[in-house]
C-alpha positions as CSV (number, residue, x, y, z in Angstrom):
1,M,-143.8,38.3,39.7
2,K,-143.8,37.7,43.8
3,L,-140.1,37.1,44.5
4,G,-139.7,33.9,47.4
5,F,-137.0,32.1,49.1
6,L,-137.0,28.0,49.6
7,V,-134.4,26.4,51.6
8,D,-134.9,22.1,51.8
9,L,-133.3,21.8,55.0
10,N,-132.9,18.1,54.6
11,L,-130.0,19.1,51.8
12,C,-128.2,21.8,53.9
13,M,-124.8,20.2,55.1
14,G,-124.1,23.4,57.8
15,C,-121.2,24.6,55.8
16,K,-121.7,28.4,56.1
17,G,-120.8,29.1,52.6
18,C,-123.6,31.1,51.9
19,E,-123.1,33.2,55.4
20,I,-119.8,34.1,54.0
21,A,-120.9,34.1,50.6
22,C,-123.6,37.1,52.2
23,K,-121.3,39.1,54.2
24,V,-118.4,39.7,51.4
25,E,-121.5,40.7,48.7
26,N,-123.0,43.1,51.2
27,E,-119.4,43.9,53.0
28,V,-121.4,43.0,56.2
29,P,-119.7,43.8,59.4
30,L,-117.7,41.3,61.4
31,S,-120.3,42.0,64.4
32,S,-123.4,41.7,62.1
33,W,-125.3,39.3,59.7
34,R,-128.1,39.4,57.2
35,L,-128.0,35.9,57.4
36,R,-127.0,33.5,60.0
37,V,-127.0,29.6,60.3
38,K,-127.9,28.2,63.0
39,Y,-127.6,24.7,64.6
40,I,-129.5,22.7,67.0
41,D,-128.9,18.8,68.0
42,I,-131.4,16.2,68.8
43,G,-131.7,13.3,70.5
44,S,-129.3,11.6,73.2
45,F,-126.4,10.1,72.6
46,P,-125.8,7.4,70.7
47,D,-129.0,8.3,68.7
48,T,-128.5,12.1,68.1
49,S,-128.8,14.3,64.6
50,R,-127.5,17.5,64.2
51,S,-130.1,20.0,61.7
52,F,-129.1,23.0,60.1
53,T,-131.4,26.3,59.6
54,P,-130.2,29.7,57.2
55,L,-131.8,32.3,58.9
56,R,-132.7,35.4,56.9
57,C,-135.4,38.6,56.2
58,N,-138.4,36.9,55.5
59,H,-139.8,39.6,53.5
60,C,-142.9,39.2,54.8
61,E,-145.5,40.2,52.4
62,N,-147.7,42.3,55.9
63,A,-143.8,43.1,56.9
64,P,-144.3,45.3,60.2
65,C,-140.4,46.6,59.4
66,E,-142.3,48.4,57.0
67,R,-145.2,49.9,58.4
68,I,-143.1,51.6,61.6
69,C,-140.7,53.0,59.9
70,P,-140.9,57.1,60.1
71,V,-139.2,57.9,56.9
72,S,-140.1,54.7,54.3
73,A,-136.8,54.1,54.7
74,L,-138.0,50.3,54.6
75,H,-140.4,50.3,51.5
76,Y,-141.6,47.4,49.1
77,L,-140.0,47.2,45.2
78,D,-142.7,45.4,42.7
79,N,-141.2,42.6,42.7
80,G,-141.9,41.9,46.5
81,I,-138.7,42.1,47.5
82,V,-138.9,44.8,51.1
83,N,-136.0,47.1,50.6
84,I,-133.8,49.4,52.8
85,D,-132.4,52.5,51.8
86,S,-129.4,53.5,54.2
87,E,-129.5,57.4,53.2
88,R,-132.6,57.9,54.3
89,C,-132.8,55.5,57.5
90,I,-132.9,57.9,60.4
91,G,-131.5,55.1,62.8
92,C,-134.3,55.1,65.4
93,A,-134.2,51.4,64.9
94,G,-138.3,50.9,65.0
95,C,-138.2,49.0,62.7
96,M,-135.2,45.9,64.6
97,M,-137.7,46.2,67.3
98,A,-140.8,45.5,65.3
99,C,-139.5,42.6,62.8
100,P,-140.3,39.1,64.8
101,Y,-137.4,37.6,63.4
102,G,-134.5,39.5,64.3
103,A,-133.4,40.2,60.9
104,I,-132.1,43.8,61.1
105,Y,-129.3,44.8,62.3
106,M,-127.8,48.9,63.1
107,D,-124.1,49.1,60.4
108,P,-121.6,50.2,63.2
109,E,-120.6,52.1,60.7
110,S,-123.1,54.0,58.9
111,N,-125.2,53.6,62.2
112,T,-127.9,52.7,60.1
113,A,-130.4,49.6,59.5
114,D,-129.7,47.1,57.5
115,K,-131.2,43.4,56.4
116,C,-131.1,41.4,53.8
117,T,-132.5,42.1,50.9
118,Y,-132.5,39.5,48.2
119,C,-129.5,40.9,47.0
120,A,-131.3,42.8,45.1
121,H,-128.5,44.7,43.6
122,R,-127.8,41.3,41.6
123,I,-131.3,40.7,40.8
124,E,-131.6,44.1,38.7
125,G,-128.9,42.6,37.0
126,G,-130.2,39.1,35.9
127,L,-128.0,37.7,38.7
128,M,-129.3,35.3,41.4
129,P,-128.7,36.6,44.9
130,A,-124.8,35.3,46.9
131,C,-126.1,32.8,48.5
132,V,-127.8,30.5,46.0
133,V,-125.0,31.0,44.0
134,A,-122.4,29.7,46.6
135,C,-124.6,26.7,48.1
136,P,-122.5,23.2,47.1
137,V,-125.7,21.5,47.6
138,E,-128.2,23.6,45.5
139,A,-130.5,24.1,49.3
140,N,-131.6,27.9,48.5
141,I,-134.0,28.1,45.7
142,F,-134.9,31.5,44.3
143,G,-137.4,32.7,42.0
144,D,-141.6,34.0,40.9
145,V,-143.2,32.4,43.3
146,E,-146.2,33.6,41.2
147,D,-145.0,31.7,38.1
148,E,-146.2,28.1,38.0
149,T,-143.3,26.8,35.9
150,S,-140.3,28.4,38.2
151,Q,-138.2,26.1,40.2
152,I,-139.4,27.3,43.9
153,S,-143.3,26.9,42.4
154,R,-142.7,23.6,41.2
155,Y,-140.7,22.7,44.8
156,I,-143.5,24.0,46.4
157,M,-145.7,22.2,44.4
158,E,-144.0,18.9,44.9
159,H,-143.4,18.9,49.1
160,Q,-147.2,19.8,49.9
161,G,-147.9,19.5,53.5
162,D,-143.9,19.5,54.0
163,I,-143.6,23.7,53.4
164,Q,-142.7,25.7,56.5
165,V,-142.2,29.3,57.6
166,R,-141.2,30.5,60.6
167,K,-143.4,31.8,63.3
168,P,-146.8,31.8,61.1
169,E,-149.2,33.2,64.3
170,K,-147.6,36.4,63.5
171,H,-149.6,36.7,60.9
172,T,-146.5,38.5,58.4
173,N,-147.2,36.1,55.3
174,P,-143.5,35.6,55.0
175,M,-142.2,34.5,51.5
176,H,-139.7,32.7,52.6
177,Y,-140.4,28.8,52.9
178,Y,-138.5,25.7,54.4
179,V,-138.7,22.6,53.2
180,G,-138.4,19.2,56.6
181,G,-136.3,19.8,59.3
182,G,-139.4,19.0,61.3
183,N,-140.5,21.5,63.9
184,N,-137.8,22.0,66.1
185,T,-135.3,23.8,63.8
186,L,-138.3,26.5,63.3
187,N,-139.4,26.5,66.8
188,P,-137.0,27.1,69.9
189,Q,-140.0,26.3,72.2
190,A,-140.3,23.2,70.5
191,H,-136.6,21.9,71.1
192,E,-136.1,19.6,74.7
193,R,-134.1,21.1,76.7
194,I,-133.2,19.2,79.8
195,E,-133.7,20.2,83.4
196,G,-130.4,20.9,85.0
197,Y,-128.3,21.6,81.5
198,G,-126.9,23.6,80.1
199,L,-125.6,23.7,76.6
200,F,-122.8,21.3,77.0
201,N,-123.0,20.2,80.2
202,N,-124.4,19.3,83.4
203,I,-124.6,22.7,85.8
204,T,-123.5,22.0,89.2
205,K,-123.5,24.5,92.0
206,L,-120.6,25.0,94.6
207,D,-121.3,24.5,98.1
208,Q,-120.4,28.3,98.9
209,I,-118.4,30.7,96.7
210,G,-114.6,31.5,98.5
211,A,-113.8,30.2,101.9
212,P,-116.4,30.2,104.3
213,N,-117.2,33.2,106.3
214,H,-114.5,35.6,104.7
215,S,-115.8,38.3,102.9
216,I,-113.7,39.9,99.6
217,L,-112.1,42.5,101.9
218,D,-110.5,39.2,103.9
219,R,-109.0,38.3,99.9
220,F,-107.1,41.5,99.9
221,L,-105.7,41.4,103.1
222,D,-105.3,37.9,103.3
223,P,-101.6,38.3,104.4
224,I,-102.3,40.3,106.8
225,F,-104.8,38.0,108.3
226,G,-102.3,35.1,108.4
227,N,-105.2,32.4,109.8
228,H,-108.1,32.9,108.2
229,N,-109.6,30.7,111.5
230,D,-109.3,33.9,113.9
231,H,-112.0,35.7,114.4
232,L,-112.1,39.5,113.1
233,T,-114.0,42.3,114.7
234,N,-114.2,46.1,113.8
235,E,-111.4,46.8,116.5
236,S,-109.5,44.5,114.3
237,F,-109.2,46.9,111.1
238,I,-108.0,49.7,113.8
239,D,-105.3,48.0,115.3
240,M,-104.2,46.4,112.0
241,P,-100.7,47.9,111.6
242,N,-100.1,50.1,107.8
243,G,-97.7,49.7,105.3
244,N,-95.6,52.2,107.4
245,G,-95.8,50.0,111.0
246,E,-98.1,52.5,112.3
247,H,-101.6,51.9,113.1
248,A,-104.8,53.5,111.5
249,E,-105.7,55.6,114.7
250,D,-102.0,56.7,114.8
251,S,-102.2,57.7,110.9
252,D,-105.5,59.8,112.1
253,D,-103.7,61.6,114.5
254,K,-101.0,63.1,112.3
255,G,-103.4,64.1,109.3
256,G,-103.2,60.6,107.2
257,H,-105.7,60.2,104.3
């Protein structure tokens, strides 16, 4: 048996139900995620579209996180799942740096690494992963890829030529597949970004930062200086009255700070 995961991006509607179900099932901290649904906008108004892509651990056959772990906290189960033992983990974060998919996070409470395990505890009890159960459009398909009669195997056969994986050039042999969505959804460098534009609008520049020819100190002393057009010198600061009506040099003579 070798378990795999497939997401039909043609069906995914970005409801984030899988993301929430994963957090609840696995008690994932608010600042972290095992499963994240990203989106990208394609095209220019009025011909635009939005595509959603669930991202999770790919449970690679050649997992770099498993190889780099010095205490074997990351290990393979008999069903192909790359599992993680938090009691073994020493929090070195080597797996986080080794994973090319950014799928591993450090739990702020236990200071140990954690990630998607395909809900291994549910699989052991004969249940499906929480994200599969929560998906209202059945875009998440999970099962044994070595079983030709399984739903995921039939799905892969029916969509030959449209099956994609993330970062195939890394040669990790991920067991997480995608159908549809195009290259833009899985390859961040393929998504066109118009020069001079940010995520939402046109990037503009100020002619100058703050008032012209004025320093940060001028802004603090603004009520004292009055007219910003006056030319200031070092002598101006020496002659400037302090809060007691005295000049700076007078304060120095009296032992002031």
